C-alpha positions as CSV (number, residue, x, y, z in Angstrom):
1,M,0.0,0.0,0.0
2,R,1.1,3.6,-0.7
3,L,1.3,5.7,2.4
4,F,2.0,9.3,3.5
5,V,1.7,11.4,6.7
6,A,-0.2,14.7,6.4
7,L,-2.0,17.5,8.1
8,D,-5.6,18.2,6.9
9,V,-6.7,21.5,5.3
10,P,-9.7,23.3,6.8
11,E,-12.9,23.3,4.9
12,E,-12.8,27.2,4.9
13,T,-9.6,27.1,2.9
14,R,-11.0,24.6,0.4
15,A,-14.1,26.8,0.0
16,A,-11.9,29.9,-0.5
17,L,-9.8,28.2,-3.2
18,D,-12.8,26.5,-5.0
19,P,-14.1,29.4,-7.1
20,L,-10.5,30.4,-8.1
21,V,-9.5,26.9,-9.1
22,G,-12.8,26.6,-11.1
23,R,-11.8,29.8,-12.9
24,F,-8.2,28.6,-13.4
25,I,-9.3,25.3,-14.9
26,E,-11.2,27.2,-17.6
27,I,-8.1,29.2,-18.4
28,C,-5.5,26.4,-18.2
29,R,-7.3,23.2,-19.5
30,D,-4.1,21.2,-20.3
31,A,-3.0,21.1,-16.6
32,R,-4.0,18.1,-14.5
33,W,-6.0,19.8,-11.6
34,V,-6.3,18.1,-8.3
35,R,-9.6,17.6,-6.5
36,L,-9.7,20.1,-3.7
37,E,-11.2,17.6,-1.3
38,G,-7.9,15.7,-1.4
39,I,-5.5,18.6,-0.7
40,H,-3.3,18.2,2.3
41,I,0.0,19.2,3.8
42,T,2.4,16.3,3.4
43,L,4.7,15.9,6.4
44,K,6.4,12.6,5.1
45,F,5.8,10.5,2.0
46,L,6.4,6.9,2.7
47,G,5.7,5.4,-0.7
48,E,4.9,1.7,-1.3
49,V,4.8,-0.1,2.0
50,D,4.1,-3.8,2.8
51,D,0.9,-4.2,4.8
52,S,2.8,-6.0,7.5
53,K,4.8,-2.8,8.3
54,V,1.7,-0.7,9.0
55,P,1.5,-1.5,12.8
56,E,5.2,-0.5,13.2
57,I,4.5,2.8,11.4
58,Q,1.4,3.4,13.5
59,N,3.3,2.8,16.7
60,A,6.2,5.1,15.6
61,L,3.8,7.9,14.7
62,S,2.0,7.6,18.1
63,T,5.3,8.6,19.8
64,V,5.4,12.1,18.1
65,H,4.6,14.9,20.5
66,H,5.0,18.6,20.1
67,N,4.7,21.2,22.8
68,K,2.0,23.3,21.1
69,S,-0.3,23.6,18.1
70,V,1.1,24.6,14.8
71,P,-0.2,27.9,13.3
72,I,-0.7,27.7,9.5
73,A,-1.8,30.4,7.0
74,F,-2.6,29.6,3.4
75,R,-1.5,32.4,1.1
76,H,-0.2,33.1,-2.4
77,F,0.3,31.0,-5.4
78,G,3.5,29.7,-7.0
79,F,5.1,27.2,-9.3
80,F,7.7,24.4,-8.9
81,P,10.5,24.6,-10.0
82,N,9.8,28.1,-11.4
83,D,7.1,30.0,-13.3
84,H,9.0,29.8,-16.7
85,H,8.9,26.0,-16.9
86,P,6.6,24.8,-14.2
87,R,5.8,21.2,-13.3
88,A,3.4,22.1,-10.5
89,F,1.1,25.0,-9.4
90,W,0.6,25.4,-5.7
91,T,-0.8,27.5,-2.8
92,G,1.8,28.6,-0.3
93,I,1.8,27.8,3.4
94,E,3.1,30.2,5.9
95,S,4.0,28.9,9.3
96,G,6.7,29.5,12.0
97,P,9.4,27.0,12.8
98,E,6.8,24.7,14.4
99,L,5.6,23.2,11.2
100,T,9.2,22.3,10.1
101,A,9.9,21.0,13.6
102,L,6.8,18.7,13.4
103,A,7.8,17.3,10.0
104,M,11.3,16.6,11.4
105,K,9.8,14.8,14.4
106,V,7.6,12.7,12.2
107,G,10.7,11.8,10.1
108,A,12.8,11.0,13.1
109,A,10.1,8.8,14.5
110,L,9.9,6.8,11.3
111,K,13.6,6.4,10.8
112,P,13.9,3.3,13.0
113,A,11.0,1.8,10.9
114,G,13.3,2.0,7.8
115,F,12.2,5.4,6.3
116,P,15.3,7.5,5.7
117,P,15.2,11.3,6.4
118,E,14.4,13.6,3.6
119,K,17.3,15.0,1.6
120,R,15.4,18.1,0.5
121,D,14.4,20.9,2.7
122,F,10.8,20.8,3.9
123,A,8.8,23.0,1.6
124,P,5.1,22.9,2.7
125,H,2.5,23.7,0.0
126,L,-0.8,22.6,-1.4
127,T,-0.4,21.2,-4.9
128,L,-3.3,22.4,-7.1
129,A,-2.2,21.3,-10.6
130,R,0.6,19.6,-12.6
131,F,1.7,20.6,-16.0
132,K,2.6,18.7,-19.1
133,T,2.7,21.7,-21.4
134,A,2.8,25.5,-21.1
135,E,-0.6,25.8,-22.7
136,G,-2.7,28.5,-20.9
137,L,0.2,29.4,-18.5
138,A,0.4,33.0,-19.6
139,K,-3.4,33.5,-19.0
140,L,-3.1,31.7,-15.6
141,K,-0.4,34.1,-14.5
142,E,-2.5,37.1,-15.6
143,A,-5.5,35.8,-13.7
144,I,-3.3,35.3,-10.6
145,A,-1.9,38.8,-10.9
146,S,-5.4,40.3,-11.1
147,L,-6.6,38.8,-7.8
148,P,-7.5,41.3,-5.1
149,S,-6.3,38.9,-2.4
150,Q,-4.3,35.7,-2.2
151,D,-5.2,34.9,1.4
152,F,-7.1,31.6,1.8
153,G,-7.5,31.3,5.6
154,E,-5.6,30.1,8.7
155,T,-5.7,27.2,11.1
156,S,-4.0,25.9,14.2
157,A,-3.1,22.2,13.7
158,T,-3.1,19.8,16.7
159,Q,-3.2,16.5,14.9
160,F,-1.7,14.7,11.8
161,H,-2.9,11.6,9.9
162,L,-1.6,8.5,8.3
163,Y,-3.1,8.2,4.8
164,Q,-3.3,5.5,2.2
165,S,-3.1,6.7,-1.4
166,M,-4.7,4.7,-4.2
167,L,-3.9,5.8,-7.7
168,K,-6.8,5.6,-10.1
169,S,-7.3,6.8,-13.7
170,T,-9.5,9.6,-12.2
171,G,-6.8,10.7,-9.8
172,A,-5.5,9.7,-6.4
173,V,-8.0,8.6,-3.7
174,Y,-6.9,9.1,-0.1
175,T,-8.1,7.0,2.9
176,K,-7.4,8.2,6.4
177,L,-6.0,5.2,8.3
178,E,-5.3,6.8,11.7
179,S,-5.2,10.2,13.4
180,Y,-2.6,11.3,15.9
181,S,-2.9,14.2,18.4
182,F,0.5,15.6,18.8
183,V,-0.4,18.3,21.4
184,E,-1.1,17.2,25.0
185,G,-4.8,17.2,25.6
186,A,-5.9,17.5,22.0
187,V,-8.6,15.1,20.9
188,P,-8.3,13.4,17.5
């Protein structure tokens, strides 16, 4: 099974992005747009994992604790690796050092279970689309530049989740396997 660890995105943020993404889809039809109900903040991608390893992963994740909630703001749009030859279009995530520290704690907890630490710096974002061609890209950039605001809400996270990802022809389908409260007294 294909697994990852992630934070959920508040419904208010999805609702703020929905009309914009609907407009962007009309402008940039060649992009592969994600379904907003599936967006999340990935803390650690585990990849293909044997079913027998899941209890060990769950046990490792249950040991992750953080001294306080993680404030997160969803703002701005951007492109990976750049806006000249993008592979992905995303919404940015602003957070203090708490979010990076949480991702590092998740990674450290999973290392004994055989999941090596990330080699790249943690770059939290919400992927909205992936590109195969540059068709519609100029109009998408114009639409982004004309927005009066690129602020899509805030949250304070107290739990993360272990997800299974099943790839289908219609896109990935995510199933929440378990939730973990990482702040003392928080209820999953």
